[in-house]
C-alpha positions, -999 to 999 in steps of 0.1 A, spaced: 120 -51 421 145 -65 396 119 -80 372 121 -69 336 139 -74 303 175 -65 302 200 -60 273 237 -55 274 249 -24 254 285 -16 248 300 9 224 312 -5 191 293 -38 195 258 -49 186 232 -53 212 231 -86 230 200 -108 231 175 -97 257 174 -115 291 141 -116 309 143 -117 347 115 -128 369 121 -126 407 96 -137 433 101 -132 470 91 -161 493 66 -149 518 66 -180 541 104 -186 540 124 -189 573 160 -178 574 181 -206 588 214 -195 604 243 -214 619 229 -215 655 196 -229 643 213 -256 622 236 -266 651 206 -267 674 187 -291 651 218 -313 647 224 -315 685 187 -323 692 188 -350 666 219 -366 681 204 -364 716 172 -380 704 191 -408 686 212 -416 717 181 -416 739 163 -440 715 194 -462 713 196 -464 751 159 -472 754 162 -500 728 193 -514 746 175 -514 779 144 -531 766 162 -558 747 188 -563 774 161 -576 798 151 -604 774 187 -617 772 190 -620 810 159 -642 813 168 -677 823 149 -706 809 124 -722 832 129 -757 845 96 -767 830 107 -757 795 137 -779 798 118 -809 812 93 -808 784 121 -809 758 138 -839 775 104 -857 777 97 -851 740 132 -864 730 126 -896 749 94 -903 731 112 -899 697 140 -923 706 
């Protein structure tokens, strides 16, 4: 336990001002090492790629939809009324 008040004493010099040290251990801390960090990074990259592929697949279906003939006929009919 390094808690306490410390002073630096050397021969031929006056005492230095005191230094108070308070040290507290973390009881709920988790030690994170290199394999843990790399696992988190790899999982994040895989999840991001999976999400990007899912969004691409969902939005790709909307682009391939052809307009219906009835939509086109309605637009032409409306334009004739305005002319």
